[in-house]
DRENDO-1510 file (C-alpha; in Angstrom, 1 decimal, always signed):
<recs>
REC; n; res; u; v; w
REC; 1; MET; -4.8; -18.7; +22.0 .
REC; 2; ALA; -1.0; -19.1; +22.2 .
REC; 3; ALA; +0.7; -21.2; +19.6 .
REC; 4; THR; +2.2; -24.6; +20.6 .
REC; 5; THR; +6.0; -24.1; +21.2 .
REC; 6; GLY; +7.2; -27.7; +21.1 .
REC; 7; ILE; +6.9; -30.5; +18.6 .
REC; 8; SER; +6.7; -34.2; +19.5 .
REC; 9; ALA; +8.9; -36.8; +17.9 .
REC; 10; ASN; +6.0; -38.0; +15.8 .
REC; 11; ARG; +5.2; -34.5; +14.7 .
REC; 12; LEU; +8.9; -33.9; +13.8 .
REC; 13; ALA; +8.8; -37.0; +11.7 .
REC; 14; THR; +5.6; -35.8; +9.9 .
REC; 15; VAL; +7.1; -32.4; +9.3 .
REC; 16; SER; +10.3; -34.0; +7.8 .
REC; 17; ARG; +8.1; -36.2; +5.6 .
REC; 18; ARG; +6.1; -33.2; +4.5 .
REC; 19; ARG; +9.3; -31.2; +3.6 .
REC; 20; LEU; +10.5; -34.2; +1.5 .
REC; 21; MET; +7.2; -34.2; -0.3 .
REC; 22; ALA; +7.3; -30.5; -0.9 .
REC; 23; LEU; +10.9; -30.6; -2.2 .
REC; 24; ALA; +10.1; -33.6; -4.5 .
REC; 25; GLY; +7.0; -31.7; -5.8 .
REC; 26; GLY; +9.0; -28.6; -6.6 .
REC; 27; ALA; +10.5; -30.3; -9.6 .
REC; 28; ALA; +7.0; -30.7; -11.1 .
REC; 29; LEU; +5.8; -27.2; -10.2 .
REC; 30; SER; +6.4; -25.8; -13.7 .
REC; 31; GLN; +3.8; -28.1; -15.2 .
REC; 32; TRP; +1.1; -26.6; -13.0 .
REC; 33; LEU; +2.3; -23.0; -12.8 .
REC; 34; PRO; +3.2; -20.9; -15.8 .
REC; 35; ARG; +5.1; -18.4; -13.6 .
REC; 36; SER; +7.4; -18.3; -10.6 .
REC; 37; ALA; +5.7; -19.4; -7.4 .
REC; 38; LEU; +7.3; -16.5; -5.6 .
REC; 39; ALA; +6.8; -13.4; -7.8 .
REC; 40; ALA; +6.6; -10.4; -5.5 .
REC; 41; SER; +8.4; -9.2; -2.5 .
REC; 42; PHE; +8.4; -5.6; -1.1 .
REC; 43; GLY; +8.7; -3.7; +2.1 .
REC; 44; VAL; +5.9; -2.3; +4.2 .
REC; 45; GLY; +7.2; -0.3; +7.2 .
REC; 46; ASP; +9.5; -2.5; +9.2 .
REC; 47; GLY; +8.1; -5.7; +7.6 .
REC; 48; GLU; +8.4; -7.4; +4.2 .
REC; 49; ILE; +5.5; -8.9; +2.2 .
REC; 50; SER; +5.9; -11.8; -0.2 .
REC; 51; VAL; +3.3; -13.3; -2.5 .
REC; 52; ILE; +3.4; -17.1; -3.1 .
REC; 53; SER; +1.3; -19.0; -5.6 .
REC; 54; ASP; -1.0; -21.8; -4.6 .
REC; 55; GLY; -1.7; -22.5; -8.3 .
REC; 56; MET; -5.0; -21.6; -9.9 .
REC; 57; LEU; -8.7; -22.6; -10.1 .
REC; 58; THR; -10.9; -23.5; -13.0 .
REC; 59; LEU; -14.4; -22.0; -12.7 .
REC; 60; PRO; -17.3; -22.4; -15.3 .
REC; 61; LEU; -19.0; -19.1; -16.2 .
REC; 62; SER; -22.3; -20.6; -15.2 .
REC; 63; PHE; -21.0; -20.7; -11.6 .
REC; 64; VAL; -19.3; -17.3; -11.6 .
REC; 65; LEU; -22.0; -15.3; -13.3 .
REC; 66; PRO; -25.3; -17.3; -13.1 .
REC; 67; ASP; -27.6; -14.3; -13.2 .
REC; 68; THR; -26.0; -12.2; -15.9 .
REC; 69; PRO; -27.3; -12.4; -19.5 .
REC; 70; GLU; -24.8; -14.1; -21.8 .
REC; 71; ALA; -24.9; -11.2; -24.3 .
REC; 72; GLU; -23.6; -8.9; -21.6 .
REC; 73; ILE; -20.9; -11.3; -20.5 .
REC; 74; GLU; -19.8; -11.8; -24.1 .
REC; 75; ALA; -19.6; -8.0; -24.7 .
REC; 76; LEU; -17.4; -7.5; -21.6 .
REC; 77; PHE; -15.2; -10.4; -22.3 .
REC; 78; LYS; -14.7; -9.6; -26.0 .
REC; 79; ALA; -13.8; -6.0; -25.2 .
REC; 80; ASN; -11.1; -7.3; -22.8 .
REC; 81; GLY; -9.8; -10.3; -24.8 .
REC; 82; MET; -11.2; -12.9; -22.4 .
REC; 83; SER; -12.3; -16.4; -23.2 .
REC; 84; MET; -15.9; -17.5; -22.7 .
REC; 85; ASP; -14.9; -21.1; -21.9 .
REC; 86; SER; -14.1; -20.6; -18.2 .
REC; 87; LEU; -12.2; -18.5; -15.7 .
REC; 88; THR; -8.9; -19.6; -14.4 .
REC; 89; PRO; -8.2; -17.3; -11.4 .
REC; 90; ASP; -4.8; -17.4; -9.8 .
REC; 91; CYS; -4.5; -18.1; -6.0 .
REC; 92; ASN; -2.1; -15.7; -4.3 .
REC; 93; VAL; -1.1; -16.3; -0.7 .
REC; 94; THR; +0.4; -13.4; +1.2 .
REC; 95; LEU; +3.3; -13.8; +3.6 .
REC; 96; LEU; +4.3; -11.0; +6.0 .
REC; 97; ARG; +7.7; -11.2; +7.8 .
REC; 98; LYS; +7.7; -8.7; +10.7 .
REC; 99; GLY; +10.4; -9.0; +13.4 .
REC; 100; GLU; +10.2; -12.5; +14.7 .
REC; 101; ARG; +6.8; -13.1; +13.3 .
REC; 102; LEU; +6.1; -14.9; +10.0 .
REC; 103; ILE; +2.5; -14.4; +9.2 .
REC; 104; LEU; +0.6; -16.3; +6.5 .
REC; 105; PHE; -2.7; -14.9; +5.2 .
REC; 106; ASP; -4.8; -18.0; +4.1 .
REC; 107; VAL; -3.2; -21.4; +3.4 .
REC; 108; GLY; -4.4; -22.4; +0.0 .
REC; 109; SER; -6.4; -25.4; -1.1 .
REC; 110; GLY; -4.4; -28.4; -0.1 .
REC; 111; SER; -4.5; -31.5; -2.3 .
REC; 112; ASN; -8.3; -32.2; -2.1 .
REC; 113; PHE; -10.0; -29.4; -3.9 .
REC; 114; MET; -8.7; -28.9; -7.5 .
REC; 115; PRO; -5.7; -30.5; -9.2 .
REC; 116; THR; -4.4; -27.1; -10.5 .
REC; 117; ALA; -4.4; -25.7; -6.9 .
REC; 118; GLY; -2.9; -26.7; -3.6 .
REC; 119; LYS; +0.7; -25.8; -4.6 .
REC; 120; LEU; +1.6; -23.6; -1.6 .
REC; 121; SER; +4.0; -26.2; -0.1 .
REC; 122; GLU; +6.0; -26.2; -3.3 .
REC; 123; GLY; +6.0; -22.4; -3.4 .
REC; 124; LEU; +7.2; -22.2; +0.2 .
REC; 125; ALA; +10.0; -24.7; -0.6 .
REC; 126; GLU; +11.0; -22.6; -3.6 .
REC; 127; ALA; +11.2; -19.6; -1.3 .
REC; 128; GLY; +13.3; -21.5; +1.3 .
REC; 129; ILE; +10.6; -21.4; +4.0 .
REC; 130; ASP; +9.9; -24.3; +6.3 .
REC; 131; PRO; +6.2; -24.5; +7.3 .
REC; 132; ALA; +7.3; -25.0; +10.9 .
REC; 133; GLU; +8.7; -21.4; +10.8 .
REC; 134; VAL; +5.2; -19.8; +10.3 .
REC; 135; THR; +4.1; -18.2; +13.6 .
REC; 136; ASP; +0.7; -17.0; +12.6 .
REC; 137; VAL; -2.0; -18.0; +10.1 .
REC; 138; ILE; -4.8; -15.4; +9.6 .
REC; 139; PHE; -7.8; -16.3; +7.4 .
REC; 140; THR; -9.8; -14.0; +5.2 .
REC; 141; HIS; -12.6; -16.6; +5.1 .
REC; 142; ALA; -13.2; -20.4; +5.2 .
REC; 143; HIS; -13.8; -21.3; +1.6 .
REC; 144; PRO; -11.8; -24.4; +0.4 .
REC; 145; ASP; -9.1; -22.5; -1.6 .
REC; 146; HIS; -8.3; -20.5; +1.5 .
REC; 147; LEU; -8.7; -23.0; +4.4 .
REC; 148; TRP; -8.3; -26.6; +3.2 .
REC; 149; GLY; -4.5; -26.3; +3.0 .
REC; 150; VAL; -4.3; -26.2; +6.8 .
REC; 151; LEU; -4.0; -30.0; +6.8 .
REC; 152; ASP; -1.7; -32.3; +4.8 .
REC; 153; ASP; -2.4; -35.7; +3.3 .
REC; 154; PHE; -1.8; -37.3; +6.7 .
REC; 155; ASP; -4.4; -35.0; +8.4 .
REC; 156; GLU; -1.6; -33.3; +10.3 .
REC; 157; LEU; -1.3; -29.5; +10.6 .
REC; 158; VAL; +0.9; -28.1; +7.8 .
REC; 159; PHE; +1.9; -25.2; +10.1 .
REC; 160; PRO; +2.4; -27.0; +13.4 .
REC; 161; ASN; +3.8; -24.1; +15.4 .
REC; 162; ALA; +1.3; -21.4; +14.3 .
REC; 163; ALA; -1.4; -19.6; +16.1 .
REC; 164; TYR; -4.6; -19.3; +14.0 .
REC; 165; ARG; -7.0; -16.3; +13.7 .
REC; 166; MET; -10.4; -15.9; +12.0 .
REC; 167; ALA; -13.3; -13.4; +12.3 .
REC; 168; LYS; -15.7; -14.6; +14.9 .
REC; 169; SER; -18.7; -14.3; +12.6 .
REC; 170; GLU; -16.9; -16.5; +10.0 .
REC; 171; TRP; -15.9; -19.1; +12.5 .
REC; 172; ASP; -19.4; -19.3; +14.1 .
REC; 173; PHE; -21.1; -19.6; +10.7 .
REC; 174; TRP; -19.0; -22.5; +9.5 .
REC; 175; ARG; -18.8; -24.3; +12.8 .
REC; 176; ASP; -22.6; -24.2; +13.1 .
REC; 177; PRO; -23.9; -27.8; +12.4 .
REC; 178; ALA; -27.0; -26.2; +10.7 .
REC; 179; THR; -24.9; -24.5; +8.1 .
REC; 180; ILE; -24.7; -27.6; +6.0 .
REC; 181; ASP; -28.4; -27.8; +5.6 .
REC; 182; LYS; -28.6; -24.1; +4.6 .
REC; 183; LEU; -26.2; -24.4; +1.7 .
REC; 184; PRO; -27.1; -25.6; -1.8 .
REC; 185; ASP; -26.0; -29.1; -2.6 .
REC; 186; ALA; -23.1; -27.9; -4.7 .
REC; 187; ARG; -21.6; -26.2; -1.6 .
REC; 188; LYS; -22.4; -28.7; +1.2 .
REC; 189; SER; -18.9; -30.1; +0.8 .
REC; 190; PHE; -17.5; -26.6; +1.6 .
REC; 191; ALA; -19.1; -26.8; +5.1 .
REC; 192; VAL; -18.1; -30.4; +5.7 .
REC; 193; GLY; -14.5; -29.6; +4.7 .
REC; 194; ALA; -14.4; -26.4; +6.8 .
REC; 195; GLN; -15.7; -28.1; +9.9 .
REC; 196; THR; -13.1; -30.9; +9.6 .
REC; 197; ARG; -10.3; -28.4; +9.4 .
REC; 198; MET; -11.7; -26.0; +12.0 .
REC; 199; ALA; -11.8; -28.9; +14.5 .
REC; 200; ALA; -8.1; -29.5; +13.9 .
REC; 201; ILE; -7.3; -25.9; +14.9 .
REC; 202; GLU; -9.9; -25.3; +17.5 .
REC; 203; ASP; -7.5; -25.5; +20.5 .
REC; 204; ARG; -5.3; -22.7; +19.0 .
REC; 205; ILE; -7.8; -20.4; +17.3 .
REC; 206; GLY; -8.1; -16.7; +18.2 .
REC; 207; LEU; -11.3; -14.9; +17.1 .
REC; 208; PHE; -11.6; -11.2; +16.3 .
REC; 209; ALA; -14.0; -8.5; +15.1 .
REC; 210; ALA; -13.6; -6.0; +12.3 .
REC; 211; GLY; -11.5; -3.0; +13.4 .
REC; 212; GLU; -9.3; -5.0; +15.7 .
REC; 213; GLU; -5.5; -5.4; +15.4 .
REC; 214; VAL; -5.0; -9.1; +14.7 .
REC; 215; ALA; -1.1; -8.9; +14.6 .
REC; 216; PRO; +1.3; -6.0; +15.1 .
REC; 217; GLY; +0.3; -3.3; +12.5 .
REC; 218; VAL; -2.4; -5.5; +10.9 .
REC; 219; GLU; -6.0; -4.2; +11.1 .
REC; 220; ALA; -9.0; -6.4; +10.3 .
REC; 221; VAL; -11.3; -4.7; +7.8 .
REC; 222; GLY; -14.8; -6.2; +7.5 .
REC; 223; THR; -15.7; -7.0; +3.9 .
REC; 224; PRO; -18.7; -9.4; +4.2 .
REC; 225; GLY; -20.8; -10.8; +1.4 .
REC; 226; HIS; -18.5; -13.3; -0.2 .
REC; 227; THR; -19.0; -15.1; +3.1 .
REC; 228; PRO; -20.7; -13.8; +6.3 .
REC; 229; GLY; -17.4; -13.0; +8.0 .
REC; 230; HIS; -15.1; -12.3; +5.1 .
REC; 231; THR; -12.3; -10.0; +6.2 .
REC; 232; SER; -9.6; -8.0; +4.5 .
REC; 233; PHE; -6.5; -6.9; +6.2 .
REC; 234; MET; -4.7; -3.5; +6.2 .
REC; 235; VAL; -1.0; -3.8; +6.8 .
REC; 236; HIS; +0.1; -0.5; +8.2 .
REC; 237; GLY; +3.7; +0.8; +8.4 .
REC; 238; GLY; +5.8; +3.4; +6.7 .
REC; 239; SER; +4.2; +5.9; +4.3 .
REC; 240; GLU; +2.1; +3.4; +2.4 .
REC; 241; PRO; -0.3; +0.7; +3.7 .
REC; 242; VAL; -1.1; -2.5; +1.9 .
REC; 243; LEU; -4.6; -4.0; +1.8 .
REC; 244; ILE; -4.9; -7.8; +1.5 .
REC; 245; VAL; -8.4; -8.0; +0.0 .
REC; 246; GLY; -9.0; -11.7; -0.1 .
REC; 247; ASP; -12.0; -12.4; -2.3 .
REC; 248; ALA; -13.8; -9.1; -1.8 .
REC; 249; ILE; -12.4; -8.2; -5.2 .
REC; 250; SER; -11.8; -11.3; -7.2 .
REC; 251; ASN; -11.4; -10.6; -10.9 .
REC; 252; ALA; -9.3; -7.9; -12.6 .
REC; 253; VAL; -12.0; -7.2; -15.2 .
REC; 254; ILE; -15.5; -8.2; -13.9 .
REC; 255; SER; -15.0; -6.9; -10.3 .
REC; 256; PHE; -13.7; -3.6; -11.5 .
REC; 257; GLN; -15.7; -2.8; -14.5 .
REC; 258; LYS; -19.0; -4.4; -13.4 .
REC; 259; PRO; -18.8; -4.4; -9.6 .
REC; 260; ASP; -22.6; -4.4; -9.3 .
REC; 261; TRP; -22.9; -7.7; -11.2 .
REC; 262; HIS; -23.9; -10.5; -8.8 .
REC; 263; SER; -21.2; -13.1; -8.4 .
REC; 264; GLY; -22.1; -16.8; -8.0 .
REC; 265; THR; -19.1; -17.2; -5.8 .
REC; 266; ASP; -20.6; -14.8; -3.2 .
REC; 267; GLN; -22.7; -16.3; -0.5 .
REC; 268; ASP; -24.8; -13.1; -0.4 .
REC; 269; PRO; -24.5; -11.6; -3.9 .
REC; 270; GLU; -26.2; -8.3; -3.0 .
REC; 271; GLN; -24.0; -7.7; +0.0 .
REC; 272; GLY; -21.0; -8.8; -2.0 .
REC; 273; ALA; -21.7; -6.3; -4.7 .
REC; 274; ALA; -22.3; -3.5; -2.2 .
REC; 275; THR; -19.1; -4.3; -0.3 .
REC; 276; ARG; -17.2; -4.4; -3.6 .
REC; 277; LYS; -18.4; -1.0; -4.8 .
REC; 278; ASN; -17.7; +0.7; -1.5 .
REC; 279; LEU; -14.3; -0.9; -1.3 .
REC; 280; LEU; -13.3; +0.1; -4.8 .
REC; 281; SER; -14.4; +3.7; -4.2 .
REC; 282; ARG; -12.3; +3.8; -1.1 .
REC; 283; LEU; -9.3; +2.2; -2.7 .
REC; 284; ALA; -9.4; +4.5; -5.8 .
REC; 285; THR; -9.5; +7.5; -3.5 .
REC; 286; ASP; -6.9; +6.4; -0.9 .
REC; 287; ARG; -4.6; +4.6; -3.4 .
REC; 288; PRO; -3.0; +2.0; -1.2 .
REC; 289; ARG; -1.3; -1.0; -2.8 .
REC; 290; ILE; -3.6; -4.0; -2.8 .
REC; 291; ILE; -3.1; -7.8; -3.0 .
REC; 292; GLY; -6.0; -9.7; -4.5 .
REC; 293; TYR; -6.1; -13.5; -3.8 .
REC; 294; HIS; -7.5; -14.2; -7.3 .
REC; 295; LEU; -6.1; -11.2; -9.3 .
REC; 296; PRO; -3.5; -12.0; -11.9 .
REC; 297; HIS; -0.4; -13.5; -10.2 .
REC; 298; PRO; +1.0; -12.0; -8.0 .
REC; 299; GLY; -2.1; -10.0; -7.5 .
REC; 300; THR; -0.5; -6.7; -6.5 .
REC; 301; GLY; -1.5; -3.3; -7.8 .
REC; 302; ARG; -3.7; -0.4; -7.3 .
REC; 303; VAL; -7.3; +0.7; -8.1 .
REC; 304; GLU; -7.9; +3.6; -10.4 .
REC; 305; ALA; -11.2; +5.3; -11.5 .
REC; 306; ARG; -11.1; +6.3; -15.2 .
REC; 307; ASP; -14.2; +7.6; -17.0 .
REC; 308; GLN; -16.4; +6.4; -14.2 .
REC; 309; VAL; -15.1; +2.9; -14.5 .
REC; 310; PHE; -12.7; +1.2; -12.0 .
REC; 311; ARG; -9.5; -0.3; -13.3 .
REC; 312; PHE; -6.9; -2.6; -11.8 .
REC; 313; VAL; -3.4; -1.3; -12.4 .
REC; 314; ALA; -0.9; -4.2; -11.8 .
REC; 315; GLU; +2.2; -3.3; -9.9 .
REC; 316; ILE; +4.9; -5.7; -8.9 .
</recs>
């Protein structure tokens, strides 16, 4: 559906209040983020992509790799200099400026998920971007760290002038009242939070299927498994496309070197592993630049296959 073009006086007051909060929070950004919030910007055809940090998550290994023997995890982590305490994945939000469109892929966590995440507003302020300028918000999926930032602390839309888009299969899954009962107890809050935020954008959502163009030069690529309708996005233009992979590939070591390991973050671990292996093979052959939501900030690089093992090669 078309985005709202006007803002009421009350909404303007809320936007102004939000901007003041973002600017005030910018001074404290360094205590949460050990790097610049805006760390990558490059051209793609007639557009420009920027990557803005939403902070980071803290995930226990028992959640990320619940089915993998500890000895195998320890061997992989030791070989790659990784700590066995927990994983602290970055959260990289992609922004595409194309003509008069300012397109945001996912919106971060907001303030109600983890204290180390939900920093997108500060990042946008650092980049000199008013949330009211965003024309389009396109979701890879509806997990908290990708969706919950759509509302601020006043339950107002952070991006009041944007049109919103999500894969129909993803939207239908999370909007189904029965979904809450299907999820384990640890994830029921995911569904409750998703339904609250989806209700807030229901009058301006546009639904799509894999293979469709969701914005000029942006193709939806179905990558299910992490969630039922998880979608990546290929940004076409010029001589080199860019794939925004979302969480289809989520760790620079585990996802690449052990793509067949089941991930506890995937709703369907078998499908997630199959999607991951197929996607990595394609990316290693075609060699587009990728942006991974949870790869090391800013999450940009390429996939290589060396000695029958996939590798992430960071490229800023």
